[in-house]
C-alpha positions as CSV (number, residue, x, y, z in Angstrom):
1,M,-13.4,53.7,-11.7
2,L,-15.5,51.6,-10.3
3,K,-15.8,49.2,-12.9
4,R,-11.9,48.6,-13.1
5,V,-11.5,47.9,-10.1
6,L,-14.3,45.4,-10.3
7,A,-12.8,43.6,-12.6
8,L,-9.5,43.5,-11.7
9,I,-11.1,41.5,-8.4
10,L,-12.8,39.4,-11.2
11,C,-9.6,38.9,-12.4
12,L,-7.5,37.8,-9.0
13,C,-10.4,35.2,-8.5
14,L,-10.0,33.6,-11.4
15,L,-6.0,33.6,-10.9
16,V,-6.4,31.9,-7.3
17,P,-7.1,28.5,-8.2
18,F,-4.5,28.6,-11.1
19,A,-2.0,29.9,-8.4
20,C,-3.2,26.9,-6.2
21,A,-2.5,24.1,-8.5
22,E,0.8,25.9,-9.6
23,E,2.0,25.5,-6.1
24,A,1.0,21.4,-5.6
25,A,3.1,21.1,-8.9
26,E,5.6,22.3,-7.6
27,A,5.4,20.6,-4.4
28,G,5.0,17.4,-6.1
29,E,1.5,17.5,-5.0
30,P,-1.0,15.8,-7.5
31,V,-3.5,18.5,-9.0
32,R,-7.2,17.0,-8.9
33,D,-10.3,17.8,-9.6
34,A,-13.6,17.7,-7.3
35,E,-14.8,14.0,-9.0
36,T,-11.5,12.3,-8.3
37,E,-11.0,13.7,-4.7
38,E,-13.7,12.0,-3.8
39,I,-13.3,8.5,-5.8
40,L,-9.8,8.4,-3.6
41,K,-12.1,9.2,0.1
42,T,-13.0,5.9,0.0
43,F,-10.7,4.2,-2.4
44,M,-6.9,4.9,-0.2
45,L,-7.3,3.9,2.5
46,K,-4.8,5.4,5.2
47,H,-6.2,3.9,8.9
48,G,-9.0,1.7,10.1
49,S,-11.3,2.3,12.7
50,R,-10.4,5.1,15.5
51,A,-13.1,2.7,18.0
52,A,-10.5,-0.8,18.3
53,K,-7.0,0.0,20.2
54,R,-5.4,-1.8,17.2
55,V,-2.9,-0.9,14.4
56,A,-1.2,-2.7,11.8
57,I,2.4,-2.7,10.6
58,T,3.0,-3.1,7.1
59,V,6.9,-3.9,5.6
60,D,7.3,-2.7,1.8
61,D,9.7,-4.1,-1.1
62,C,10.8,-7.3,0.3
63,Y,13.8,-7.3,-2.0
64,K,16.1,-10.3,-2.2
65,T,19.0,-8.3,-0.4
66,A,16.2,-8.3,2.4
67,A,15.1,-12.0,3.4
68,E,17.3,-11.8,6.7
69,W,15.1,-8.9,7.7
70,I,11.8,-10.6,6.2
71,E,12.6,-13.5,8.5
72,A,13.7,-11.2,11.8
73,D,10.5,-9.6,11.2
74,V,8.5,-13.1,11.4
75,A,10.7,-13.7,14.3
76,L,9.1,-10.9,16.4
77,C,5.6,-12.2,14.8
78,R,6.2,-15.0,16.7
79,Q,8.2,-14.1,19.9
80,Y,5.3,-11.1,19.9
81,G,2.0,-13.1,18.9
82,I,1.4,-10.6,16.6
83,H,0.8,-10.1,12.9
84,M,2.4,-7.7,10.3
85,T,1.7,-7.5,6.5
86,F,4.2,-7.8,3.8
87,F,3.9,-6.4,0.4
88,P,6.8,-7.4,-1.9
89,V,7.5,-6.1,-5.5
90,Y,8.6,-8.9,-8.0
91,K,11.1,-7.3,-9.5
92,T,14.5,-8.0,-7.9
93,G,12.6,-9.1,-5.0
94,C,11.7,-12.5,-3.5
95,L,8.7,-14.0,-5.1
96,L,10.6,-17.1,-6.5
97,P,10.1,-20.5,-6.0
98,A,13.6,-20.8,-3.9
99,Y,11.7,-18.4,-1.3
100,R,9.2,-20.3,-0.5
101,D,9.9,-21.6,2.5
102,L,10.2,-17.9,3.7
103,W,6.6,-17.3,2.4
104,Q,5.2,-20.0,3.8
105,S,7.2,-19.1,7.1
106,V,4.9,-15.3,6.9
107,L,1.6,-16.8,6.1
108,D,2.1,-19.6,9.0
109,A,3.2,-16.9,11.6
110,G,-0.7,-15.7,10.8
111,C,0.8,-12.6,8.7
112,E,-0.7,-11.4,5.7
113,I,1.1,-10.8,1.8
114,G,0.0,-8.0,-0.1
115,C,0.8,-6.5,-3.7
116,H,3.3,-3.8,-4.1
117,A,3.5,-4.3,-7.9
118,Y,5.2,-6.3,-10.5
119,Q,8.1,-3.6,-10.4
120,H,8.9,-0.3,-8.5
121,L,7.4,2.1,-11.0
122,R,4.6,4.6,-10.3
123,L,1.2,2.7,-12.0
124,G,0.4,5.4,-14.1
125,S,3.5,4.8,-16.3
126,F,2.0,1.9,-18.0
127,D,-1.3,1.7,-20.5
128,Y,-4.5,0.8,-19.0
129,W,-4.3,-3.2,-20.2
130,T,-0.4,-3.1,-19.4
131,L,-1.4,-2.1,-16.0
132,I,-3.9,-4.8,-15.3
133,R,-1.4,-7.9,-17.1
134,R,1.3,-6.5,-14.5
135,L,-0.8,-7.0,-11.6
136,G,-1.8,-10.0,-13.2
137,M,2.0,-11.3,-13.5
138,W,2.8,-10.3,-10.0
139,Q,-0.6,-12.7,-9.1
140,E,1.1,-15.9,-10.8
141,K,4.4,-15.5,-9.5
142,L,3.3,-15.3,-5.9
143,D,1.4,-18.4,-6.6
144,E,4.2,-19.9,-8.5
145,T,6.3,-19.2,-4.8
146,L,3.8,-20.2,-2.8
147,G,2.7,-23.5,-4.7
148,Y,-0.8,-22.9,-4.1
149,H,-2.8,-20.0,-4.9
150,Y,-3.1,-17.3,-2.7
151,Q,-6.1,-14.6,-3.2
152,T,-4.3,-11.2,-2.5
153,R,-6.9,-8.6,-1.3
154,W,-4.6,-5.2,-0.9
155,L,-2.4,-3.2,-3.4
156,R,0.2,-1.2,-2.0
157,P,1.1,1.0,-4.8
158,P,5.0,2.0,-5.5
159,Y,5.8,5.4,-3.7
160,G,2.5,4.9,-1.8
161,S,0.5,6.8,-5.1
162,I,-1.2,6.6,-8.1
163,D,-0.3,9.9,-9.9
164,G,2.6,10.9,-11.9
165,G,2.6,8.5,-14.4
166,K,3.4,9.4,-18.0
167,K,0.3,7.3,-19.6
168,M,-2.5,7.4,-16.8
169,N,-3.9,9.9,-14.7
170,E,-5.2,8.9,-10.9
171,K,-9.2,8.4,-12.3
172,Q,-7.7,6.0,-14.8
173,V,-5.2,4.4,-12.6
174,T,-7.7,4.2,-10.1
175,S,-10.7,2.4,-12.7
176,A,-8.1,-0.1,-14.0
177,L,-7.3,-1.1,-10.6
178,R,-10.8,-1.8,-9.8
179,R,-11.7,-3.8,-12.8
180,Y,-8.5,-5.6,-11.8
181,G,-10.3,-6.8,-8.3
182,F,-8.6,-3.9,-5.9
183,D,-11.6,-2.7,-3.8
184,H,-8.9,-0.3,-1.8
185,I,-5.6,0.8,-2.3
186,I,-3.5,0.3,1.3
187,H,-1.4,3.7,2.4
188,W,-0.1,4.4,5.4
189,E,-0.6,7.5,8.5
190,V,3.2,6.9,9.9
191,S,5.9,6.6,8.4
192,E,8.5,7.2,11.1
193,T,11.8,5.0,11.6
194,K,13.5,7.0,13.7
195,N,12.1,9.2,16.6
196,M,11.0,6.8,18.9
197,D,9.0,9.6,20.5
198,K,7.7,11.1,17.1
199,A,6.9,7.6,16.1
200,L,4.2,7.0,19.3
201,E,2.8,10.9,19.3
202,E,1.8,9.8,15.6
203,I,0.3,6.3,16.5
204,K,-3.1,6.6,17.0
205,P,-6.4,3.5,17.1
206,G,-6.8,2.4,13.5
207,S,-3.1,3.7,12.5
208,I,-1.2,1.9,9.4
209,L,2.7,2.2,10.0
210,L,4.8,1.7,6.9
211,F,8.0,0.5,7.1
212,H,10.5,-1.6,4.8
213,S,12.5,-4.5,4.7
214,K,16.0,-3.4,6.0
215,K,18.0,-3.5,9.4
216,K,17.1,0.1,10.4
217,D,13.5,-0.7,10.6
218,T,13.7,-4.0,11.9
219,H,15.8,-2.8,14.8
220,F,13.1,0.0,15.3
221,L,10.2,-2.5,15.2
222,E,12.4,-4.1,18.0
223,Q,12.0,-1.4,20.4
224,L,8.8,-0.1,19.3
225,I,6.3,-3.4,19.4
226,P,7.1,-4.1,23.0
227,I,5.8,-0.5,23.8
228,L,2.8,-0.7,21.3
229,L,2.0,-3.8,23.7
230,E,2.7,-2.4,26.8
231,Q,0.2,0.3,25.6
232,G,-2.6,-1.7,25.0
233,Y,-2.4,-1.8,21.5
234,E,-3.3,-5.3,19.1
235,L,-0.6,-5.2,16.2
236,V,-2.8,-7.0,13.5
237,T,-2.8,-7.5,9.8
238,V,-4.6,-5.0,7.3
239,S,-7.6,-7.2,6.7
240,E,-8.0,-7.6,10.2
241,L,-7.9,-4.1,10.9
242,Y,-10.9,-3.8,8.4
243,G,-12.5,-6.9,9.8
244,Y,-11.8,-9.7,6.7
245,P,-10.7,-12.8,6.8
246,P,-7.4,-14.0,5.9
247,P,-6.9,-14.5,2.1
248,E,-9.0,-17.0,0.5
249,T,-6.3,-20.2,-0.7
250,S,-7.0,-22.9,-3.5
251,E,-4.7,-25.4,-5.3
252,E,-5.4,-24.3,-9.2
253,L,-2.8,-21.6,-9.6
254,Y,-3.9,-18.3,-10.9
255,V,-3.0,-17.9,-14.4
256,F,-4.1,-14.4,-15.9
257,D,-6.5,-14.2,-18.9
258,R,-7.7,-10.8,-20.2
259,A,-10.6,-12.2,-21.5
260,N,-11.7,-12.6,-17.4
261,Y,-11.7,-8.9,-17.4
262,E,-12.8,-7.1,-20.1
263,D,-16.5,-7.2,-19.5
264,K,-16.0,-5.7,-15.4
């Protein structure tokens, strides 16, 4: 009898991890092994130092239909003397020479441009080298838009995630991103754009705030920014949040060459 009880307990113990994994999968959460969890602890950044009262406002997507809201966000930066980081996607977005003045105004206001991928699809949807090529294509389009090379430092993956793709898992995507040259990907800590009290409760020193280039979000920022400044926060770019200088620029436009990445 005792042997049967012990055997039953052993079986239940073995089933617990699988049950937890199944629950995570049903909830839409990635099931990760310990190695992947450890990699993502340092690779995926959700906030900066808690020691300084600084936060980073980030704005995703930047579609063609949203140009007026990008302009409005830049106007807020100039009005209040603050900086934001914009993460434009290329497909259906406004990374085109026709929008050169818009993006130059972003940089002239002290803001920063980060990569939100070539199109808004999960990064694991592509095979290894296709993903690297598409990151290169995004950089090519940014340079064509600006008319000079702007070395992008940060990546915000579509959906803020590197899991869920049909061709690569998180570990493989991370390997491809690092090979291309991204030391980190930028997630966020606060994404509240409806309830001001809730947003203010969630914001802490070092927080990265997620917004999108749309009317609702810009109007929320119009209310949020003066409150944060009154509370003593400094509103900075992602690079400033982590103590980096502005991204480097040069006259020679970037052109993707796979050979430059094969030995990395």
